[in-house]
ChimeraX commands (.cxc) that place a marker at each C-alpha (Angstrom):
marker #1 position 100.68,104.70,115.66 radius 0.5
marker #1 position 100.11,108.43,115.24 radius 0.5
marker #1 position 103.36,108.88,113.32 radius 0.5
marker #1 position 102.41,106.17,110.84 radius 0.5
marker #1 position 98.88,107.52,110.43 radius 0.5
marker #1 position 99.95,111.15,109.97 radius 0.5
marker #1 position 102.79,110.25,107.60 radius 0.5
marker #1 position 100.19,108.44,105.49 radius 0.5
marker #1 position 97.98,111.53,105.67 radius 0.5
marker #1 position 100.89,113.75,104.59 radius 0.5
marker #1 position 101.54,111.63,101.48 radius 0.5
marker #1 position 97.86,111.62,100.53 radius 0.5
marker #1 position 97.55,115.34,101.18 radius 0.5
marker #1 position 100.50,115.98,98.87 radius 0.5
marker #1 position 98.87,113.88,96.17 radius 0.5
marker #1 position 95.59,115.79,96.57 radius 0.5
marker #1 position 97.39,119.14,96.35 radius 0.5
marker #1 position 99.17,118.07,93.18 radius 0.5
marker #1 position 95.87,117.07,91.59 radius 0.5
marker #1 position 94.04,120.24,92.66 radius 0.5
marker #1 position 96.63,122.95,91.98 radius 0.5
marker #1 position 98.21,121.13,88.99 radius 0.5
marker #1 position 101.73,121.74,90.33 radius 0.5
marker #1 position 104.00,119.06,91.82 radius 0.5
marker #1 position 103.43,119.19,95.58 radius 0.5
marker #1 position 104.82,117.34,98.57 radius 0.5
marker #1 position 103.76,117.29,102.23 radius 0.5
marker #1 position 105.88,115.83,105.01 radius 0.5
marker #1 position 104.99,115.26,108.67 radius 0.5
marker #1 position 107.78,116.87,110.71 radius 0.5
marker #1 position 106.80,116.61,114.38 radius 0.5
marker #1 position 104.03,115.35,116.68 radius 0.5
marker #1 position 103.57,116.51,120.27 radius 0.5
marker #1 position 100.89,117.24,122.88 radius 0.5
marker #1 position 100.27,120.57,124.59 radius 0.5
marker #1 position 97.40,122.69,125.88 radius 0.5
marker #1 position 95.35,124.75,123.46 radius 0.5
marker #1 position 96.68,127.94,125.10 radius 0.5
marker #1 position 100.28,126.87,124.43 radius 0.5
marker #1 position 99.40,125.92,120.85 radius 0.5
marker #1 position 97.57,129.17,120.03 radius 0.5
marker #1 position 100.19,131.41,121.65 radius 0.5
marker #1 position 102.92,129.94,119.42 radius 0.5
marker #1 position 101.01,130.75,116.21 radius 0.5
marker #1 position 101.45,133.98,114.20 radius 0.5
marker #1 position 98.95,136.67,115.16 radius 0.5
marker #1 position 97.58,136.76,111.60 radius 0.5
marker #1 position 97.15,133.38,109.96 radius 0.5
marker #1 position 94.44,131.18,108.44 radius 0.5
marker #1 position 92.82,128.75,110.87 radius 0.5
marker #1 position 90.17,126.28,109.75 radius 0.5
marker #1 position 88.14,125.14,112.75 radius 0.5
marker #1 position 86.71,121.64,112.29 radius 0.5
marker #1 position 83.75,120.23,114.19 radius 0.5
marker #1 position 84.05,116.80,115.79 radius 0.5
marker #1 position 80.73,115.09,116.42 radius 0.5
marker #1 position 80.09,114.64,120.13 radius 0.5
marker #1 position 83.07,116.80,121.20 radius 0.5
marker #1 position 82.83,120.48,122.16 radius 0.5
marker #1 position 86.44,121.34,121.28 radius 0.5
marker #1 position 87.32,121.95,117.66 radius 0.5
marker #1 position 90.19,120.55,115.62 radius 0.5
marker #1 position 92.34,123.17,113.87 radius 0.5
marker #1 position 94.19,123.22,110.56 radius 0.5
marker #1 position 96.46,126.27,110.54 radius 0.5
marker #1 position 98.48,127.59,107.58 radius 0.5
marker #1 position 99.59,130.97,106.16 radius 0.5
marker #1 position 96.76,132.58,104.21 radius 0.5
marker #1 position 99.34,133.87,101.71 radius 0.5
marker #1 position 100.36,130.29,100.89 radius 0.5
marker #1 position 96.74,129.26,100.33 radius 0.5
marker #1 position 96.22,132.26,98.04 radius 0.5
marker #1 position 99.18,131.07,95.98 radius 0.5
marker #1 position 97.54,127.62,95.68 radius 0.5
marker #1 position 94.30,129.32,94.61 radius 0.5
marker #1 position 96.15,131.27,91.92 radius 0.5
marker #1 position 97.44,127.97,90.51 radius 0.5
marker #1 position 93.91,126.54,90.61 radius 0.5
marker #1 position 92.69,129.54,88.61 radius 0.5
marker #1 position 95.25,128.97,85.85 radius 0.5
marker #1 position 98.39,130.86,86.92 radius 0.5
marker #1 position 101.67,129.35,85.74 radius 0.5
marker #1 position 103.85,131.09,88.31 radius 0.5
marker #1 position 103.68,131.53,92.07 radius 0.5
marker #1 position 101.99,134.80,92.99 radius 0.5
marker #1 position 103.48,136.81,95.86 radius 0.5
marker #1 position 100.47,137.65,98.03 radius 0.5
marker #1 position 100.29,139.43,101.36 radius 0.5
marker #1 position 98.61,137.85,104.36 radius 0.5
marker #1 position 94.91,138.81,104.17 radius 0.5
marker #1 position 91.41,137.42,104.49 radius 0.5
marker #1 position 89.98,135.30,101.68 radius 0.5
marker #1 position 87.34,136.64,99.32 radius 0.5
marker #1 position 84.17,134.58,98.92 radius 0.5
marker #1 position 85.52,132.87,95.79 radius 0.5
marker #1 position 88.90,132.19,97.41 radius 0.5
marker #1 position 87.23,130.85,100.54 radius 0.5
marker #1 position 85.10,128.46,98.49 radius 0.5
marker #1 position 88.20,127.12,96.72 radius 0.5
marker #1 position 90.12,126.78,99.99 radius 0.5
marker #1 position 87.21,124.89,101.55 radius 0.5
marker #1 position 87.25,122.50,98.57 radius 0.5
marker #1 position 90.96,121.87,99.11 radius 0.5
marker #1 position 90.51,121.10,102.79 radius 0.5
marker #1 position 87.30,119.11,102.43 radius 0.5
marker #1 position 89.41,116.62,100.47 radius 0.5
marker #1 position 92.24,116.89,103.02 radius 0.5
marker #1 position 89.82,116.02,105.84 radius 0.5
marker #1 position 88.67,112.94,103.93 radius 0.5
marker #1 position 92.31,111.86,103.68 radius 0.5
marker #1 position 92.81,112.57,107.38 radius 0.5
marker #1 position 89.77,110.51,108.36 radius 0.5
marker #1 position 90.96,107.63,106.16 radius 0.5
marker #1 position 94.56,107.78,107.45 radius 0.5
marker #1 position 93.60,107.85,111.12 radius 0.5
marker #1 position 91.14,104.99,110.62 radius 0.5
marker #1 position 90.03,103.56,113.93 radius 0.5
marker #1 position 92.04,106.18,115.85 radius 0.5
marker #1 position 89.36,108.79,115.04 radius 0.5
marker #1 position 85.94,107.34,115.66 radius 0.5
marker #1 position 83.94,110.56,115.24 radius 0.5
marker #1 position 83.06,112.44,112.04 radius 0.5
marker #1 position 85.04,115.60,111.28 radius 0.5
marker #1 position 83.95,118.52,109.07 radius 0.5
marker #1 position 84.87,122.15,108.37 radius 0.5
marker #1 position 83.06,124.61,110.65 radius 0.5
marker #1 position 84.49,128.13,110.28 radius 0.5
marker #1 position 87.62,129.96,109.08 radius 0.5
marker #1 position 89.39,132.50,111.31 radius 0.5
marker #1 position 92.33,134.81,110.64 radius 0.5
marker #1 position 93.42,135.80,114.17 radius 0.5
marker #1 position 94.98,133.09,116.30 radius 0.5
marker #1 position 94.18,134.92,119.53 radius 0.5
marker #1 position 90.45,135.28,118.82 radius 0.5
marker #1 position 89.81,131.81,117.40 radius 0.5
marker #1 position 88.61,129.90,120.44 radius 0.5
marker #1 position 88.67,126.31,119.22 radius 0.5
marker #1 position 88.94,124.86,122.73 radius 0.5
marker #1 position 89.33,125.80,126.36 radius 0.5
marker #1 position 92.79,127.09,127.23 radius 0.5
marker #1 position 93.58,124.03,129.37 radius 0.5
marker #1 position 92.30,121.43,126.88 radius 0.5
marker #1 position 95.02,119.08,125.65 radius 0.5
marker #1 position 95.64,119.00,121.91 radius 0.5
marker #1 position 97.66,116.55,119.84 radius 0.5
marker #1 position 99.57,118.77,117.41 radius 0.5
marker #1 position 101.36,117.79,114.21 radius 0.5
marker #1 position 103.47,120.13,112.11 radius 0.5
marker #1 position 103.83,119.67,108.35 radius 0.5
marker #1 position 106.19,120.98,105.71 radius 0.5
marker #1 position 104.39,121.79,102.46 radius 0.5
marker #1 position 106.14,122.33,99.14 radius 0.5
marker #1 position 104.11,123.43,96.12 radius 0.5
marker #1 position 106.26,124.01,93.06 radius 0.5
marker #1 position 109.17,126.17,94.23 radius 0.5
marker #1 position 107.31,127.55,97.26 radius 0.5
marker #1 position 107.56,126.08,100.75 radius 0.5
marker #1 position 105.53,126.75,103.87 radius 0.5
marker #1 position 104.50,125.10,107.12 radius 0.5
marker #1 position 101.13,124.09,108.52 radius 0.5
marker #1 position 99.89,122.61,111.76 radius 0.5
marker #1 position 97.08,120.24,112.65 radius 0.5
marker #1 position 95.70,120.23,116.20 radius 0.5
marker #1 position 93.18,117.59,117.28 radius 0.5
marker #1 position 91.59,117.48,120.75 radius 0.5
marker #1 position 93.35,114.75,122.69 radius 0.5
marker #1 position 90.03,113.38,123.94 radius 0.5
marker #1 position 89.18,112.38,120.36 radius 0.5
marker #1 position 92.31,110.20,119.98 radius 0.5
marker #1 position 93.66,109.11,123.36 radius 0.5
marker #1 position 90.98,106.50,124.15 radius 0.5
marker #1 position 91.77,104.64,120.92 radius 0.5
marker #1 position 95.54,104.98,121.43 radius 0.5
marker #1 position 95.17,103.20,124.75 radius 0.5
marker #1 position 93.52,100.16,123.23 radius 0.5
marker #1 position 95.73,97.12,122.51 radius 0.5
marker #1 position 96.38,96.57,118.84 radius 0.5
marker #1 position 96.54,93.27,117.03 radius 0.5
marker #1 position 100.07,92.38,115.97 radius 0.5
marker #1 position 100.50,92.57,112.23 radius 0.5
marker #1 position 101.46,89.43,110.37 radius 0.5
marker #1 position 104.88,89.36,108.72 radius 0.5
marker #1 position 104.17,86.69,106.15 radius 0.5
marker #1 position 103.85,89.14,103.26 radius 0.5
marker #1 position 106.34,91.75,104.46 radius 0.5
marker #1 position 108.12,91.90,101.10 radius 0.5
marker #1 position 104.87,92.64,99.25 radius 0.5
marker #1 position 103.88,95.31,101.78 radius 0.5
marker #1 position 107.24,97.07,101.52 radius 0.5
marker #1 position 107.10,96.93,97.72 radius 0.5
marker #1 position 103.58,98.38,97.67 radius 0.5
marker #1 position 104.60,101.27,99.94 radius 0.5
marker #1 position 107.77,102.03,97.95 radius 0.5
marker #1 position 105.64,102.28,94.83 radius 0.5
marker #1 position 104.14,105.53,96.20 radius 0.5
marker #1 position 107.41,107.23,97.22 radius 0.5
marker #1 position 108.09,110.21,94.87 radius 0.5
marker #1 position 111.49,110.24,93.17 radius 0.5
marker #1 position 113.08,112.75,90.81 radius 0.5
marker #1 position 113.76,111.47,87.30 radius 0.5
marker #1 position 116.37,113.35,85.25 radius 0.5
marker #1 position 117.42,113.29,81.61 radius 0.5
marker #1 position 121.11,114.10,81.31 radius 0.5
marker #1 position 124.32,113.95,79.33 radius 0.5
marker #1 position 127.33,112.07,80.63 radius 0.5
marker #1 position 129.17,114.35,83.11 radius 0.5
marker #1 position 132.57,115.87,82.44 radius 0.5
marker #1 position 135.26,115.99,85.12 radius 0.5
marker #1 position 137.16,119.28,85.59 radius 0.5
marker #1 position 139.34,120.62,88.37 radius 0.5
marker #1 position 138.23,123.52,90.62 radius 0.5
marker #1 position 140.56,126.05,88.98 radius 0.5
marker #1 position 138.90,125.38,85.62 radius 0.5
marker #1 position 135.47,125.92,87.16 radius 0.5
marker #1 position 136.50,129.17,88.83 radius 0.5
marker #1 position 137.95,130.50,85.59 radius 0.5
marker #1 position 134.89,129.80,83.44 radius 0.5
marker #1 position 133.71,132.77,81.41 radius 0.5
marker #1 position 131.12,133.49,78.75 radius 0.5
marker #1 position 132.14,131.80,75.50 radius 0.5
marker #1 position 134.25,129.04,77.08 radius 0.5
marker #1 position 133.78,125.58,75.60 radius 0.5
marker #1 position 133.59,122.38,77.67 radius 0.5
marker #1 position 133.80,119.09,75.80 radius 0.5
marker #1 position 131.11,116.69,77.05 radius 0.5
marker #1 position 132.09,112.99,76.84 radius 0.5
marker #1 position 128.71,111.99,75.43 radius 0.5
marker #1 position 128.73,110.63,71.85 radius 0.5
marker #1 position 126.36,112.45,69.49 radius 0.5
marker #1 position 124.76,109.22,68.33 radius 0.5
marker #1 position 123.95,107.95,71.83 radius 0.5
marker #1 position 120.60,108.78,73.52 radius 0.5
marker #1 position 120.59,110.69,76.79 radius 0.5
marker #1 position 120.74,109.06,80.23 radius 0.5
marker #1 position 117.50,108.61,82.15 radius 0.5
marker #1 position 118.56,108.63,85.81 radius 0.5
marker #1 position 117.17,108.46,89.33 radius 0.5
marker #1 position 119.49,109.84,92.01 radius 0.5
marker #1 position 122.40,109.57,89.58 radius 0.5
marker #1 position 121.75,105.92,88.73 radius 0.5
marker #1 position 121.20,105.24,85.02 radius 0.5
marker #1 position 117.96,103.34,84.46 radius 0.5
marker #1 position 117.43,103.70,80.72 radius 0.5
marker #1 position 118.33,105.57,77.55 radius 0.5
marker #1 position 115.93,108.16,76.20 radius 0.5
marker #1 position 115.66,110.62,73.34 radius 0.5
marker #1 position 114.28,114.14,73.63 radius 0.5
marker #1 position 110.69,114.42,72.41 radius 0.5
marker #1 position 107.56,116.46,73.01 radius 0.5
marker #1 position 104.12,115.98,74.51 radius 0.5
marker #1 position 101.88,118.74,73.13 radius 0.5
marker #1 position 103.47,122.02,74.30 radius 0.5
marker #1 position 105.89,120.41,76.77 radius 0.5
marker #1 position 109.23,118.70,76.37 radius 0.5
marker #1 position 109.26,114.98,77.04 radius 0.5
marker #1 position 111.57,112.01,76.68 radius 0.5
marker #1 position 111.03,108.80,74.73 radius 0.5
marker #1 position 112.61,105.72,76.31 radius 0.5
marker #1 position 114.52,103.86,73.61 radius 0.5
marker #1 position 116.32,101.22,75.66 radius 0.5
marker #1 position 116.82,100.01,79.21 radius 0.5
marker #1 position 120.33,100.26,80.60 radius 0.5
marker #1 position 121.84,96.80,81.05 radius 0.5
marker #1 position 123.59,98.02,84.18 radius 0.5
marker #1 position 124.23,101.25,86.02 radius 0.5
marker #1 position 127.14,102.98,84.34 radius 0.5
marker #1 position 129.85,105.04,85.92 radius 0.5
marker #1 position 131.49,107.68,83.69 radius 0.5
marker #1 position 135.11,106.96,82.89 radius 0.5
marker #1 position 137.66,109.17,84.56 radius 0.5
marker #1 position 139.01,111.83,82.28 radius 0.5
marker #1 position 141.93,114.16,82.55 radius 0.5
marker #1 position 141.05,117.30,84.54 radius 0.5
marker #1 position 141.52,119.64,81.56 radius 0.5
marker #1 position 139.11,117.76,79.28 radius 0.5
marker link #1:1,2 radius 0.2
marker link #1:2,3 radius 0.2
marker link #1:3,4 radius 0.2
marker link #1:4,5 radius 0.2
marker link #1:5,6 radius 0.2
marker link #1:6,7 radius 0.2
marker link #1:7,8 radius 0.2
marker link #1:8,9 radius 0.2
marker link #1:9,10 radius 0.2
marker link #1:10,11 radius 0.2
marker link #1:11,12 radius 0.2
marker link #1:12,13 radius 0.2
marker link #1:13,14 radius 0.2
marker link #1:14,15 radius 0.2
marker link #1:15,16 radius 0.2
marker link #1:16,17 radius 0.2
marker link #1:17,18 radius 0.2
marker link #1:18,19 radius 0.2
marker link #1:19,20 radius 0.2
marker link #1:20,21 radius 0.2
marker link #1:21,22 radius 0.2
marker link #1:22,23 radius 0.2
marker link #1:23,24 radius 0.2
marker link #1:24,25 radius 0.2
marker link #1:25,26 radius 0.2
marker link #1:26,27 radius 0.2
marker link #1:27,28 radius 0.2
marker link #1:28,29 radius 0.2
marker link #1:29,30 radius 0.2
marker link #1:30,31 radius 0.2
marker link #1:31,32 radius 0.2
marker link #1:32,33 radius 0.2
marker link #1:33,34 radius 0.2
marker link #1:34,35 radius 0.2
marker link #1:35,36 radius 0.2
marker link #1:36,37 radius 0.2
marker link #1:37,38 radius 0.2
marker link #1:38,39 radius 0.2
marker link #1:39,40 radius 0.2
marker link #1:40,41 radius 0.2
marker link #1:41,42 radius 0.2
marker link #1:42,43 radius 0.2
marker link #1:43,44 radius 0.2
marker link #1:44,45 radius 0.2
marker link #1:45,46 radius 0.2
marker link #1:46,47 radius 0.2
marker link #1:47,48 radius 0.2
marker link #1:48,49 radius 0.2
marker link #1:49,50 radius 0.2
marker link #1:50,51 radius 0.2
marker link #1:51,52 radius 0.2
marker link #1:52,53 radius 0.2
marker link #1:53,54 radius 0.2
marker link #1:54,55 radius 0.2
marker link #1:55,56 radius 0.2
marker link #1:56,57 radius 0.2
marker link #1:57,58 radius 0.2
marker link #1:58,59 radius 0.2
marker link #1:59,60 radius 0.2
marker link #1:60,61 radius 0.2
marker link #1:61,62 radius 0.2
marker link #1:62,63 radius 0.2
marker link #1:63,64 radius 0.2
marker link #1:64,65 radius 0.2
marker link #1:65,66 radius 0.2
marker link #1:66,67 radius 0.2
marker link #1:67,68 radius 0.2
marker link #1:68,69 radius 0.2
marker link #1:69,70 radius 0.2
marker link #1:70,71 radius 0.2
marker link #1:71,72 radius 0.2
marker link #1:72,73 radius 0.2
marker link #1:73,74 radius 0.2
marker link #1:74,75 radius 0.2
marker link #1:75,76 radius 0.2
marker link #1:76,77 radius 0.2
marker link #1:77,78 radius 0.2
marker link #1:78,79 radius 0.2
marker link #1:79,80 radius 0.2
marker link #1:80,81 radius 0.2
marker link #1:81,82 radius 0.2
marker link #1:82,83 radius 0.2
marker link #1:83,84 radius 0.2
marker link #1:84,85 radius 0.2
marker link #1:85,86 radius 0.2
marker link #1:86,87 radius 0.2
marker link #1:87,88 radius 0.2
marker link #1:88,89 radius 0.2
marker link #1:89,90 radius 0.2
marker link #1:90,91 radius 0.2
marker link #1:91,92 radius 0.2
marker link #1:92,93 radius 0.2
marker link #1:93,94 radius 0.2
marker link #1:94,95 radius 0.2
marker link #1:95,96 radius 0.2
marker link #1:96,97 radius 0.2
marker link #1:97,98 radius 0.2
marker link #1:98,99 radius 0.2
marker link #1:99,100 radius 0.2
marker link #1:100,101 radius 0.2
marker link #1:101,102 radius 0.2
marker link #1:102,103 radius 0.2
marker link #1:103,104 radius 0.2
marker link #1:104,105 radius 0.2
marker link #1:105,106 radius 0.2
marker link #1:106,107 radius 0.2
marker link #1:107,108 radius 0.2
marker link #1:108,109 radius 0.2
marker link #1:109,110 radius 0.2
marker link #1:110,111 radius 0.2
marker link #1:111,112 radius 0.2
marker link #1:112,113 radius 0.2
marker link #1:113,114 radius 0.2
marker link #1:114,115 radius 0.2
marker link #1:115,116 radius 0.2
marker link #1:116,117 radius 0.2
marker link #1:117,118 radius 0.2
marker link #1:118,119 radius 0.2
marker link #1:119,120 radius 0.2
marker link #1:120,121 radius 0.2
marker link #1:121,122 radius 0.2
marker link #1:122,123 radius 0.2
marker link #1:123,124 radius 0.2
marker link #1:124,125 radius 0.2
marker link #1:125,126 radius 0.2
marker link #1:126,127 radius 0.2
marker link #1:127,128 radius 0.2
marker link #1:128,129 radius 0.2
marker link #1:129,130 radius 0.2
marker link #1:130,131 radius 0.2
marker link #1:131,132 radius 0.2
marker link #1:132,133 radius 0.2
marker link #1:133,134 radius 0.2
marker link #1:134,135 radius 0.2
marker link #1:135,136 radius 0.2
marker link #1:136,137 radius 0.2
marker link #1:137,138 radius 0.2
marker link #1:138,139 radius 0.2
marker link #1:139,140 radius 0.2
marker link #1:140,141 radius 0.2
marker link #1:141,142 radius 0.2
marker link #1:142,143 radius 0.2
marker link #1:143,144 radius 0.2
marker link #1:144,145 radius 0.2
marker link #1:145,146 radius 0.2
marker link #1:146,147 radius 0.2
marker link #1:147,148 radius 0.2
marker link #1:148,149 radius 0.2
marker link #1:149,150 radius 0.2
marker link #1:150,151 radius 0.2
marker link #1:151,152 radius 0.2
marker link #1:152,153 radius 0.2
marker link #1:153,154 radius 0.2
marker link #1:154,155 radius 0.2
marker link #1:155,156 radius 0.2
marker link #1:156,157 radius 0.2
marker link #1:157,158 radius 0.2
marker link #1:158,159 radius 0.2
marker link #1:159,160 radius 0.2
marker link #1:160,161 radius 0.2
marker link #1:161,162 radius 0.2
marker link #1:162,163 radius 0.2
marker link #1:163,164 radius 0.2
marker link #1:164,165 radius 0.2
marker link #1:165,166 radius 0.2
marker link #1:166,167 radius 0.2
marker link #1:167,168 radius 0.2
marker link #1:168,169 radius 0.2
marker link #1:169,170 radius 0.2
marker link #1:170,171 radius 0.2
marker link #1:171,172 radius 0.2
marker link #1:172,173 radius 0.2
marker link #1:173,174 radius 0.2
marker link #1:174,175 radius 0.2
marker link #1:175,176 radius 0.2
marker link #1:176,177 radius 0.2
marker link #1:177,178 radius 0.2
marker link #1:178,179 radius 0.2
marker link #1:179,180 radius 0.2
marker link #1:180,181 radius 0.2
marker link #1:181,182 radius 0.2
marker link #1:182,183 radius 0.2
marker link #1:183,184 radius 0.2
marker link #1:184,185 radius 0.2
marker link #1:185,186 radius 0.2
marker link #1:186,187 radius 0.2
marker link #1:187,188 radius 0.2
marker link #1:188,189 radius 0.2
marker link #1:189,190 radius 0.2
marker link #1:190,191 radius 0.2
marker link #1:191,192 radius 0.2
marker link #1:192,193 radius 0.2
marker link #1:193,194 radius 0.2
marker link #1:194,195 radius 0.2
marker link #1:195,196 radius 0.2
marker link #1:196,197 radius 0.2
marker link #1:197,198 radius 0.2
marker link #1:198,199 radius 0.2
marker link #1:199,200 radius 0.2
marker link #1:200,201 radius 0.2
marker link #1:201,202 radius 0.2
marker link #1:202,203 radius 0.2
marker link #1:203,204 radius 0.2
marker link #1:204,205 radius 0.2
marker link #1:205,206 radius 0.2
marker link #1:206,207 radius 0.2
marker link #1:207,208 radius 0.2
marker link #1:208,209 radius 0.2
marker link #1:209,210 radius 0.2
marker link #1:210,211 radius 0.2
marker link #1:211,212 radius 0.2
marker link #1:212,213 radius 0.2
marker link #1:213,214 radius 0.2
marker link #1:214,215 radius 0.2
marker link #1:215,216 radius 0.2
marker link #1:216,217 radius 0.2
marker link #1:217,218 radius 0.2
marker link #1:218,219 radius 0.2
marker link #1:219,220 radius 0.2
marker link #1:220,221 radius 0.2
marker link #1:221,222 radius 0.2
marker link #1:222,223 radius 0.2
marker link #1:223,224 radius 0.2
marker link #1:224,225 radius 0.2
marker link #1:225,226 radius 0.2
marker link #1:226,227 radius 0.2
marker link #1:227,228 radius 0.2
marker link #1:228,229 radius 0.2
marker link #1:229,230 radius 0.2
marker link #1:230,231 radius 0.2
marker link #1:231,232 radius 0.2
marker link #1:232,233 radius 0.2
marker link #1:233,234 radius 0.2
marker link #1:234,235 radius 0.2
marker link #1:235,236 radius 0.2
marker link #1:236,237 radius 0.2
marker link #1:237,238 radius 0.2
marker link #1:238,239 radius 0.2
marker link #1:239,240 radius 0.2
marker link #1:240,241 radius 0.2
marker link #1:241,242 radius 0.2
marker link #1:242,243 radius 0.2
marker link #1:243,244 radius 0.2
marker link #1:244,245 radius 0.2
marker link #1:245,246 radius 0.2
marker link #1:246,247 radius 0.2
marker link #1:247,248 radius 0.2
marker link #1:248,249 radius 0.2
marker link #1:249,250 radius 0.2
marker link #1:250,251 radius 0.2
marker link #1:251,252 radius 0.2
marker link #1:252,253 radius 0.2
marker link #1:253,254 radius 0.2
marker link #1:254,255 radius 0.2
marker link #1:255,256 radius 0.2
marker link #1:256,257 radius 0.2
marker link #1:257,258 radius 0.2
marker link #1:258,259 radius 0.2
marker link #1:259,260 radius 0.2
marker link #1:260,261 radius 0.2
marker link #1:261,262 radius 0.2
marker link #1:262,263 radius 0.2
marker link #1:263,264 radius 0.2
marker link #1:264,265 radius 0.2
marker link #1:265,266 radius 0.2
marker link #1:266,267 radius 0.2
marker link #1:267,268 radius 0.2
marker link #1:268,269 radius 0.2
marker link #1:269,270 radius 0.2
marker link #1:270,271 radius 0.2
marker link #1:271,272 radius 0.2
marker link #1:272,273 radius 0.2
marker link #1:273,274 radius 0.2
marker link #1:274,275 radius 0.2
view
């Protein structure tokens, strides 16, 4: 149940990041485990960003931990930068802290929605700390349910963790759940697949060459591409041709204009190695 809920949260968090920083982002849930707060905190870097979140009716705090340098890169995108800024680990300024809080206010809304009935209490941002040893979110012996996430924003990757006091989730995990109906399984699978990100590529037909030709390539060499000049380019997903498209533009960016749907996935004809 937790895996399904946190995988849903990861997808929604990635969508939120993409919308906020205006750079293609993806978040994946990598691992879920339970340990004491002391074990969790001791495994964190000494200097890192930790957002402590208040849970109504519970003394312990939930924690969202991530490198401050990664968050500063996200902030630079939010402020209009077109490239990832290399920033050292440091505390946030007031402006940066306000922007980071906006990012994670939305993330907490997604978390609350994804957990649904598993988290019955309200959750909100309390404070931000930068030293994992001084941020006392819970007693050392308190059990925490910890999830680790991989975050990719543009070409930059980082990791983050989410720790929630076990007492906030375990009572609901122990309750019996109603078995889901399977009558509309096909529709449910189709609706979920509609949100899975895929890479779409615009390409020429590939040319086959032998390794010796590749190793001997030099500046000025000419490779004949078996793609007729009159034919539009291939619009592909994972190498499978879906349509034909011509190169176009959308304001200041390159784009492609779909001109026809491929009748079937095509496989390039084998050519002699020296072609």
